[in-house]
C-alpha positions in Angstrom: 158.7 19.4 146.7 161.0 22.2 148.6 159.9 25.3 148.9 162.0 27.6 146.8 160.3 25.3 144.1 156.9 26.2 144.5 157.0 29.5 144.7 158.7 29.9 141.4 156.0 27.8 140.0 153.2 30.2 141.1 155.5 33.3 139.9 155.6 31.2 136.6 151.8 30.4 136.4 150.8 34.0 137.7 152.8 35.2 134.5 151.4 32.7 132.3 147.3 33.7 133.7 148.6 37.5 133.3 149.6 37.1 129.5 146.7 35.0 128.8 144.2 37.9 130.1 146.6 40.5 128.2 145.7 38.6 125.1 142.0 37.5 125.7 141.1 41.5 126.1 143.0 42.5 123.3 141.4 40.6 121.0 138.1 41.4 122.0 139.2 45.3 122.2 140.4 44.1 118.2 136.5 42.3 118.0 135.0 45.7 119.2 137.3 48.5 117.2 137.0 46.4 113.9 132.9 46.0 113.9 133.1 49.8 114.8 134.7 50.0 111.3 133.0 48.2 109.3 129.5 49.4 111.0 131.0 53.0 110.1 132.5 52.1 106.9 128.6 50.5 105.8 126.1 52.7 107.5 123.3 53.7 105.1 121.7 57.5 106.3 117.6 57.2 105.5 116.2 60.1 104.1 113.3 61.9 102.1 114.1 63.6 98.6 112.1 65.3 96.0 112.6 65.7 91.8 114.5 68.4 90.2 111.7 70.8 88.8 111.8 73.3 85.5 109.1 75.5 84.2 107.8 78.8 85.3 108.1 80.5 88.2 106.3 83.2 89.6 107.5 86.0 92.9 104.5 86.6 94.8 104.5 89.5 97.4 101.7 90.5 99.5 101.3 93.8 101.0 98.9 94.6 103.9 96.4 97.9 103.0 93.7 100.0 104.3 90.5 99.8 101.8 90.0 104.0 100.9 86.5 105.5 99.2 87.5 106.2 95.5 86.1 109.9 96.2 84.9 111.5 99.3 83.5 114.8 99.5 81.3 116.3 102.2 77.6 118.3 101.9 77.6 121.4 103.6 75.1 123.8 103.4 76.1 127.4 101.6 73.7 129.3 104.1 73.1 129.5 108.2 70.4 127.9 109.6 67.9 125.4 111.1 67.8 122.1 109.4 64.9 121.2 109.4 64.8 118.1 107.2 67.6 115.3 106.3 66.0 113.8 103.5 68.4 110.7 103.8 70.7 108.9 106.2 73.7 106.7 106.5 73.9 103.9 104.0 71.5 105.3 101.6 72.2 105.9 98.0 72.2 109.2 96.7 72.6 110.8 93.0 73.9 113.3 91.1 72.2 116.3 92.0 69.8 115.3 94.8 68.4 117.6 97.2 69.9 115.7 100.9 69.0 118.8 103.2 66.2 120.9 103.4 66.9 124.0 106.1 64.0 126.6 107.3 63.8 129.0 104.1 61.4 131.6 105.4 63.0 134.6 106.0 65.2 133.7 102.3 61.4 133.8 100.8 60.3 137.0 102.5 63.9 137.7 100.6 62.5 137.0 97.4 59.1 139.0 97.8 60.5 142.0 99.0 62.9 142.1 96.3 60.9 140.8 93.9 57.9 144.2 95.6 61.1 146.3 94.8 61.6 144.9 90.8 58.1 146.5 90.7 58.5 149.2 91.7 62.1 149.9 89.6 59.9 148.0 86.5 57.0 150.9 87.0 59.6 154.1 87.2 61.4 152.9 84.0 58.4 152.9 82.3 56.8 156.4 84.0 60.5 156.9 81.9 60.1 156.1 79.1 56.9 157.3 79.0 58.2 160.7 79.7 61.4 160.8 77.4 58.1 160.4 74.8 56.6 163.5 75.7 60.0 165.2 75.8 61.6 163.7 72.5 57.7 165.5 70.4 57.5 168.2 72.2 61.3 168.6 71.3 60.1 167.5 67.6 57.7 170.3 67.4 59.8 173.4 69.0 62.3 172.1 66.7 59.7 172.1 63.8 58.4 175.7 64.3 62.1 176.5 65.1 63.2 175.7 61.4 60.1 178.4 60.4 61.2 180.8 62.8 57.6 181.2 64.9 59.0 179.3 67.6 62.0 181.6 69.8 65.4 179.6 70.3 64.9 180.2 74.0 61.6 177.2 73.3 63.7 174.9 71.4 66.1 174.8 74.0 63.9 174.3 77.0 62.5 171.8 74.7 66.1 170.0 74.5 66.7 170.2 78.0 63.6 168.8 79.2 64.4 165.7 76.2 68.0 165.0 77.1 66.6 165.1 80.8 64.1 162.7 80.2 66.5 160.4 78.3 68.5 160.7 81.0 65.8 160.0 83.1 65.0 156.5 81.4 68.7 155.0 81.2 68.8 155.8 85.8 65.1 153.9 85.7 66.8 150.8 83.2 70.1 150.7 85.9 68.1 150.1 89.0 65.8 147.6 87.2 68.5 145.6 85.8 69.9 145.9 90.2 66.7 144.9 91.3 66.1 142.2 89.1 70.1 141.1 89.7 69.1 141.3 93.6 65.9 139.0 93.1 68.0 136.6 91.4 70.7 136.9 94.2 67.5 136.2 96.9 66.4 133.2 95.2 69.7 131.5 94.9 70.5 132.4 98.7 66.8 130.7 98.4 68.2 127.8 96.6 70.4 127.2 99.0 68.4 126.4 101.9 67.8 122.9 99.4 71.2 121.6 99.6 72.0 119.1 96.7 74.8 116.7 96.6 76.9 117.4 93.9 79.4 116.0 92.2 81.3 116.6 88.6 82.7 112.8 88.1 82.6 109.4 88.8 79.3 107.5 89.0 76.2 109.4 89.0 75.2 107.7 92.4 76.9 107.5 95.2 76.5 106.5 99.2 75.8 108.2 102.8 79.0 107.2 104.8 78.5 109.8 107.4 75.5 112.1 109.0 77.5 115.0 111.6 74.4 116.4 112.6 70.6 115.7 113.4 67.3 117.5 112.5 66.8 120.9 114.2 70.1 121.9 115.0 71.5 125.3 113.7 74.7 124.5 111.5 76.5 127.6 110.1 77.0 128.2 107.1 80.4 125.3 105.0 79.4 123.2 108.3 79.3 120.0 107.2 76.7 117.8 107.1 76.8 114.5 104.8 79.8 112.6 104.2 79.2 111.0 100.9 81.2 107.9 99.0 82.3 106.4 95.7 82.4 102.8 96.9 82.3 101.1 93.2 85.0 101.1 92.5 87.2 101.6 96.0 90.7 101.8 96.5 93.3 99.8 98.3 96.5 101.5 99.8 99.9 99.4 100.6 103.0 101.0 100.9 106.2 99.8 99.0 109.8 98.9 100.2 112.7 100.6 98.1 113.0 96.6 96.8 110.0 95.6 96.0 108.8 99.1 93.9 110.9 99.2 90.9 108.6 95.5 90.6 105.6 97.3 90.5 104.0 98.9 87.8 100.9 101.1 86.6 98.0 98.4 84.6 99.6 95.7 87.1 96.8 92.7 88.3 96.5 92.2 92.4 94.3 90.1 94.2 92.4 91.5 96.9 90.9 90.1 99.8 89.5 91.2 103.0 89.6 89.5 106.6 85.9 90.3 106.8 85.0 88.0 103.6 87.9 85.3 103.9 86.4 82.9 100.7 86.4 86.0 99.0 88.9 87.6 96.0 88.7 90.5 94.0 90.5 92.3 91.1 92.4 95.2 91.7 94.6 97.2 89.6 97.4 99.2 89.7 96.1 102.7 89.4 98.8 105.0 91.0 102.6 105.2 92.3 103.9 108.3 94.1 106.6 109.8 93.2 108.1 109.5 97.0 108.9 107.9 100.2 108.9 108.7 103.2 111.7 109.6 104.9 110.0 108.2 108.1 109.2 104.7 107.0 111.4 105.1 103.8 108.0 103.4 101.8 105.9 104.8 99.0 102.5 104.6 98.8 100.5 103.3 96.1 97.2 102.5 95.2 95.3 99.9 93.2 91.9 100.5 92.1 89.0 97.5 92.9 85.9 96.6 91.2 83.1 96.5 94.1 79.3 95.9 91.9 77.9 94.6 95.5 79.9 96.9 97.8 80.9 94.0 99.5 84.4 95.9 99.9 84.1 98.8 102.8 86.6 102.2 103.2 88.6 101.6 106.6 88.5 97.9 106.0 92.6 95.9 105.9 93.1 94.3 103.1 95.8 92.5 101.5 97.0 92.6 98.1 99.0 89.9 96.2 101.0 91.1 93.6 103.6 89.0 90.8 106.4 90.6 91.2 108.6 88.7 88.8 108.4 85.5 86.7 111.0 83.0 85.5 110.5 80.8 82.3 111.5 77.5 82.3 113.4 78.2 85.7 115.1 75.2 87.2 114.1 74.8 90.8 114.1 72.6 94.4 111.9 72.3 97.5 113.3 75.0 100.5 113.8 72.0 102.6 116.8 71.0 99.5 118.7 74.2 100.3 121.6 73.1 102.7 124.3 75.3 104.3 128.3 73.5 103.9 131.8 75.2 105.1 129.5 78.4 104.3 128.2 77.2 101.0 125.2 76.9 99.6 123.5 74.6 98.0 121.8 70.4 98.1 122.2 67.1 97.7 121.6 65.3 95.0 121.3 62.5 94.6 122.9 59.6 92.3 121.5 57.6 89.4 121.6 54.6 91.2 119.8 56.3 94.0 122.7 55.1 96.7 124.1 57.7 97.0 124.8 61.4 97.2 127.6 64.4 96.2 127.4 68.0 97.3 126.4 70.2 94.7 126.7 74.5 95.0 124.0 77.0 94.6 122.6 80.3 94.2 119.1 80.8 95.6 116.7 83.5 93.0 113.4 84.2 94.1 111.2 82.0 96.0 107.8 80.8 95.0 105.8 78.6 96.9 107.7 76.2 98.8 110.3 76.3 95.5 113.5 78.4 95.4 114.2 79.8 92.1 118.1 78.8 91.1 120.0 80.7 88.8 122.5 79.5 85.9 122.0 75.9 87.2 121.4 73.1 84.8 120.5 70.9 87.9 118.2 67.9 87.1 116.9 64.9 89.2 116.2 64.4 93.0 118.2 66.2 95.6 117.8 65.5 98.9 115.3 67.4 101.3 115.1 65.4 104.9 118.4 64.2 106.0 120.9 66.2 105.2 122.6 66.4 108.9 123.6 63.1 108.8 125.7 63.2 105.1 128.3 64.6 103.2 129.9 64.7 99.9 129.2 60.8 98.7 127.3 59.2 101.7 126.1 55.7 101.3 121.7 56.8 101.6 118.5 54.3 101.2 115.2 56.6 100.5 112.2 56.2 102.5 110.3 58.7 101.0 110.0 60.8 98.1 108.3 64.2 98.4 105.6 65.7 96.1 106.2 68.9 94.6 104.1 72.1 93.9 105.0 74.0 90.6 105.3 77.8 91.2 101.9 79.9 90.0 102.0 81.3 87.0 99.4 84.0 86.8 97.0 85.7 89.1 93.4 83.1 88.9 
């Protein structure tokens, strides 16, 4: 073979090899592309679903607060002096009018004795004045009778009348002195009574509790110095702060569940008893009080409390699990499972309040099942495979 023919054969062979290689590569690329398209079209997303619920939903809000006594006052003496004896101590029960402090009273007893003596003198002076008055009246009557008969002179009658008037005035002065000394004796006895300090109050139950003691026996205190703090702890008051958003949803007489960290397993029932008519500018919150029955005295003033109130309720409400709510293109909605359970459709919804793990849907008639896990991998019309169906707990309907 000639060199020219050999070169031509090599070129032809190279062209044939290149064309065959290009064809094989293109065939392989086309095959992979078809496989990818087929896989993309037939891709099935595993998801979890839950049923749409219809029933009563309750919206609860828990507020942090503090336990306060229903009533509290300080026991203080009305007179100064030395404390001789404290008759009660912290946590002791006291009844209305009970003597809780005895102060030294020797000086006050002496004042009473002196006042009694002065009263006795005033009584004797009054009796003496009355006796003189009686004699003066007899003399006036005798002088008048003699004067009428013309036996006695006018001067004798005038003298007897003057003595009568003097005696009458002396009786009035003596009686006034007697009243004054009697009043002084009463005042001295009242001051003596002040040395027995009582725990007295006007309203509420007849029994309360000693919360604090501020002094010890032997201390000298001035008048009106607090000695003991007395509180009423059945019932107690749970004080909470409420925002403007929740304020219109709370009403007088509304019930609440009250819990304290000291007794985590106990639930106390409270009732809204007072609602402040103003908001504090610093916090934009209003103060509210709940009266809580505390017969066993578990709740103590100063404790931290959690008060749960039902702020709203919806009858025959449509709701879905919170996990079902998703966002697509700035829209809020859910993926509803088709009746054949193989695909989904996008349904836009409007949210209401949250009850437990359920979200109320406003103005919706949604039914069936919705996707709760796997939404990020699906869109309108996506094929799905249900791998689990979540159990749904309906929101409570009231306080338990």
